[in-house]
C-alpha positions as CSV (number, residue, x, y, z in Angstrom):
1,X,3.6,-8.0,13.1
2,X,6.4,-6.6,11.4
3,X,6.8,-2.6,10.8
4,X,7.2,-1.2,7.8
5,X,7.5,2.4,6.3
6,X,6.2,3.8,3.2
7,X,8.2,6.3,1.9
8,X,5.1,8.7,1.1
9,X,5.3,9.7,4.5
10,X,8.8,11.9,4.0
11,X,8.7,11.9,0.0
12,X,9.1,16.0,-0.1
13,X,12.6,16.2,1.4
14,X,13.9,12.4,1.3
15,X,15.1,9.9,-1.0
16,X,15.5,6.3,-0.8
17,X,18.9,6.1,0.7
18,X,18.4,8.5,3.4
19,X,15.1,6.7,4.3
20,X,16.7,3.2,4.1
21,X,19.5,4.5,6.3
22,X,17.0,6.3,8.9
23,X,14.4,3.3,8.9
24,X,17.2,0.8,9.6
25,X,18.7,2.9,12.6
26,X,15.2,3.0,14.0
27,X,14.4,-0.7,14.0
28,X,11.9,-0.9,10.8
29,X,11.6,-4.2,9.2
30,X,10.3,-3.3,5.8
31,X,10.1,-0.6,3.6
32,X,7.7,0.3,0.6
33,X,9.6,1.7,-2.3
34,X,7.7,4.6,-4.2
35,X,8.5,3.4,-7.7
36,X,7.4,6.7,-9.9
37,X,9.7,8.7,-8.0
38,X,12.3,7.6,-5.1
39,X,13.2,4.2,-7.0
40,X,14.0,6.4,-10.2
41,X,15.8,8.9,-8.5
42,X,17.8,5.9,-7.0
43,X,18.7,4.9,-9.9
44,X,20.2,7.8,-11.6
45,X,23.1,7.0,-9.5
46,X,23.0,3.6,-8.5
47,X,22.1,0.2,-9.8
48,X,19.5,-2.7,-8.6
49,X,22.5,-4.6,-7.9
50,X,23.6,-1.9,-5.2
51,X,20.2,-1.9,-3.8
52,X,20.2,-5.9,-3.6
53,X,23.4,-5.6,-1.9
54,X,22.2,-3.2,0.8
55,X,19.2,-5.6,1.2
56,X,21.6,-8.7,1.8
57,X,23.7,-7.1,4.3
58,X,20.8,-5.0,6.2
59,X,17.9,-5.7,8.7
60,X,15.1,-3.9,6.9
61,X,14.0,-5.7,3.7
62,X,11.8,-4.2,0.9
63,X,8.1,-5.6,1.2
64,X,6.3,-3.8,-1.9
65,X,6.6,-1.6,-4.8
66,X,4.6,1.3,-4.7
67,X,2.6,1.5,-7.1
68,X,1.6,0.4,-10.3
69,X,-1.2,2.7,-10.8
70,X,-4.5,2.9,-12.9
71,X,-4.7,-0.8,-13.9
72,X,-8.3,-1.3,-14.8
73,X,-10.8,0.6,-17.6
74,X,-8.0,1.5,-19.8
75,X,-7.5,1.8,-23.7
76,X,-5.4,-0.7,-25.4
77,X,-2.6,1.9,-25.1
78,X,-2.7,2.2,-21.7
79,X,-3.1,-1.4,-21.0
80,X,-0.1,-1.9,-22.9
81,X,1.9,0.3,-20.8
82,X,0.6,-1.4,-17.4
83,X,1.7,-5.0,-18.7
84,X,5.1,-3.5,-19.6
85,X,5.6,-2.0,-16.2
86,X,4.4,-4.6,-14.3
87,X,6.9,-6.8,-16.3
88,X,10.1,-4.3,-15.5
89,X,8.9,-4.6,-11.5
90,X,8.4,-8.1,-11.6
91,X,12.2,-8.5,-12.7
92,X,13.4,-5.7,-10.4
93,X,11.4,-7.4,-7.7
94,X,13.4,-10.9,-8.3
95,X,16.5,-9.0,-8.0
96,X,16.2,-7.3,-4.7
97,X,13.5,-9.5,-2.8
98,X,11.0,-7.6,-3.1
99,X,8.0,-9.8,-3.5
100,X,4.7,-7.3,-3.5
101,X,3.6,-4.9,-5.9
102,X,0.7,-2.2,-5.2
103,X,-1.6,-1.9,-8.0
104,X,-3.9,1.0,-7.9
105,X,-7.5,1.5,-9.4
106,X,-8.6,4.1,-12.1
107,X,-9.0,7.6,-10.8
108,X,-10.5,10.2,-12.7
109,X,-14.0,11.7,-13.8
110,X,-14.9,9.5,-16.5
111,X,-17.8,7.5,-15.2
112,X,-18.2,3.4,-15.7
113,X,-21.2,1.3,-14.6
114,X,-20.1,-1.0,-11.3
115,X,-20.4,-4.4,-13.9
116,X,-17.8,-2.2,-16.3
117,X,-15.6,-1.8,-13.4
118,X,-15.7,-5.3,-12.3
119,X,-15.5,-6.8,-15.5
120,X,-12.5,-5.0,-16.5
121,X,-10.7,-5.5,-12.9
122,X,-11.2,-9.1,-12.7
123,X,-9.9,-9.7,-16.8
124,X,-7.0,-7.5,-16.1
125,X,-5.9,-8.6,-12.7
126,X,-6.2,-12.1,-14.1
127,X,-3.6,-11.3,-16.8
128,X,-1.4,-9.4,-14.6
129,X,-1.3,-12.2,-11.9
130,X,-0.1,-14.7,-14.8
131,X,2.8,-12.1,-15.4
132,X,3.6,-11.9,-12.0
133,X,3.4,-15.6,-10.8
134,X,6.8,-17.0,-12.6
135,X,8.5,-14.4,-10.3
136,X,6.8,-15.6,-7.2
137,X,5.4,-11.7,-6.9
138,X,1.8,-10.9,-5.5
139,X,-0.3,-8.2,-6.5
140,X,-2.2,-6.0,-4.0
141,X,-4.9,-4.0,-4.8
142,X,-5.7,-0.7,-2.9
143,X,-9.0,0.6,-3.0
144,X,-8.9,4.4,-2.7
145,X,-11.6,6.0,-0.5
146,X,-12.4,8.8,-2.9
147,X,-15.9,9.1,-5.1
148,X,-13.7,9.5,-8.4
149,X,-12.0,6.6,-7.7
150,X,-13.4,3.3,-9.6
151,X,-12.9,0.7,-6.7
152,X,-13.2,2.9,-3.6
153,X,-14.7,0.4,-0.6
154,X,-13.3,-2.6,1.1
155,X,-16.4,-4.5,0.1
156,X,-16.2,-3.8,-3.4
157,X,-12.3,-4.5,-3.8
158,X,-12.7,-7.8,-2.0
159,X,-15.4,-8.9,-4.2
160,X,-13.3,-8.0,-6.8
161,X,-10.3,-10.0,-5.5
162,X,-12.4,-13.0,-4.6
163,X,-13.7,-13.3,-8.2
164,X,-10.5,-12.9,-9.9
165,X,-9.2,-16.4,-7.3
166,X,-5.6,-16.2,-8.0
167,X,-3.5,-17.0,-4.9
168,X,-1.0,-13.9,-5.6
169,X,-3.8,-11.4,-5.8
170,X,-5.0,-9.6,-2.7
171,X,-5.7,-6.4,-1.0
172,X,-4.0,-3.5,0.7
173,X,-6.2,-2.5,3.4
174,X,-5.4,1.5,3.9
175,X,-7.3,2.6,7.3
176,X,-7.7,6.3,5.9
177,X,-9.3,4.5,2.5
178,X,-11.4,2.3,4.7
179,X,-12.7,5.3,6.5
180,X,-13.1,7.7,4.0
181,X,-15.9,6.3,1.8
182,X,-17.7,4.5,4.6
183,X,-16.2,1.2,4.1
184,X,-18.0,-1.1,6.5
185,X,-16.6,-3.3,9.5
186,X,-19.0,-6.1,8.8
187,X,-17.6,-6.6,5.2
188,X,-13.9,-6.9,6.6
189,X,-15.0,-9.2,9.5
190,X,-16.5,-11.5,7.0
191,X,-13.0,-11.3,4.7
192,X,-10.2,-14.0,4.9
193,X,-7.1,-12.4,6.6
194,X,-4.9,-14.0,4.2
195,X,-6.4,-12.2,1.1
196,X,-5.0,-8.9,3.0
197,X,-1.5,-8.8,1.7
198,X,-0.8,-5.0,3.1
199,X,-2.0,-3.2,6.0
200,X,-1.4,0.7,5.7
201,X,-1.7,3.0,9.1
202,X,-2.8,6.5,9.6
203,X,-5.8,8.4,10.9
204,X,-7.5,11.4,9.6
205,X,-9.4,14.6,10.6
206,X,-13.2,14.2,11.1
207,X,-14.3,15.5,7.8
208,X,-17.5,13.9,6.2
209,X,-17.1,10.5,4.2
210,X,-16.9,11.6,0.5
211,X,-14.8,14.5,1.0
212,X,-11.5,13.5,2.5
213,X,-8.1,13.9,0.6
214,X,-4.7,12.6,1.5
215,X,-3.7,15.5,2.9
216,X,-6.1,15.0,5.8
217,X,-4.2,12.0,7.3
218,X,-2.7,12.3,10.5
219,X,-0.3,10.2,12.8
220,X,-2.2,6.9,14.0
221,X,-4.1,7.4,16.9
222,X,-4.6,11.2,16.5
223,X,-7.9,11.6,14.2
224,X,-11.3,9.8,13.7
225,X,-10.7,6.8,12.5
226,X,-12.1,3.3,14.6
227,X,-8.6,2.1,14.6
228,X,-9.4,-0.2,17.5
229,X,-12.3,-1.8,15.5
230,X,-10.1,-2.4,12.4
231,X,-7.1,-3.7,14.2
232,X,-9.4,-6.2,16.6
233,X,-11.2,-7.4,13.5
234,X,-8.2,-7.9,11.5
235,X,-7.0,-9.8,14.5
236,X,-10.1,-12.0,14.8
237,X,-9.9,-13.2,10.9
238,X,-6.2,-13.8,11.2
239,X,-4.0,-11.4,9.7
240,X,-0.9,-10.5,11.4
241,X,1.7,-10.0,9.0
242,X,2.6,-6.0,8.6
243,X,1.8,-3.0,9.1
244,X,2.7,0.0,7.2
245,X,3.2,3.7,8.1
246,X,1.8,6.1,5.2
247,X,1.1,9.6,5.4
248,X,0.8,12.5,2.9
249,X,0.2,15.4,5.3
250,X,1.8,18.7,4.1
251,X,3.0,19.7,7.9
252,X,4.6,16.3,8.4
253,X,6.7,17.2,5.3
254,X,8.3,19.9,7.1
255,X,9.6,17.8,10.0
256,X,13.2,16.7,10.1
257,X,13.0,13.2,8.2
258,X,14.0,11.5,11.3
259,X,11.7,13.0,13.3
260,X,9.1,11.6,11.0
261,X,10.4,8.4,11.0
262,X,10.5,8.0,15.0
263,X,7.1,9.6,15.2
264,X,5.6,7.3,12.7
265,X,7.0,4.3,14.8
266,X,5.9,5.8,18.1
267,X,2.4,6.5,17.2
268,X,2.1,3.2,15.5
269,X,3.3,1.1,18.3
270,X,1.2,2.8,20.6
271,X,-2.1,1.9,18.5
272,X,-1.1,-1.3,17.0
273,X,0.5,-2.6,20.1
274,X,-3.0,-3.0,21.7
275,X,-3.5,-5.8,19.6
276,X,-0.1,-7.0,18.2
277,X,3.4,-7.4,19.3
278,X,5.5,-5.2,16.7
279,X,8.9,-6.7,15.4
């Protein structure tokens, strides 16, 4: 299993250049690039050709752009923006060798029925998949473990992805989001490992289901998530591709950037290493 770094973990102090340098130094295989800030900041003084050149000569490679946000249940103008952004990310991904894009469901106070959510998600994902396919790009749907997210459990997300029925549409399994709205390990056990494209590793404080927020995340193995059950089940269903360290904890943003990158690697190795060989 390959080790990946998600830039959310150091986003308050770091940059794409710094994260790449320190992740390369500390033996990470992949990086998830934040498109909403870190990539934009990078492109103020560099080009995509510069980024492609860096990856061509380095061990670390781009795994995913994170993220195309709020893809479903949008109005016509919002949907047009989503398609335009996807087109840009596909072209950028093809240039630098990034073959995955995380897509995030709508989060907000407006209420939709389960039927409305599924119908919109399936329709939109099929169209987005058609746009991405010629570029060799996969779309990884990330359910978000929050009551206001339209897709907030593994079972709901997996049902949508299976209904979409496209080779280049799969899931992000974020351990925090899996725990935060009470996703069922039974649903994961019945899933196809090949439909999970990205694994986000993290842990959380022991707050009640439905009240957790990203700021409650902890380093892997230091919280309340049953990571052993998740990892054993992933192994059983044949998933072994990659694991990405993703934290949003305010205290961790105060750490020196390299310290955070090292702790992320060490805590991930200690937990994931019980089930998979990293690297």
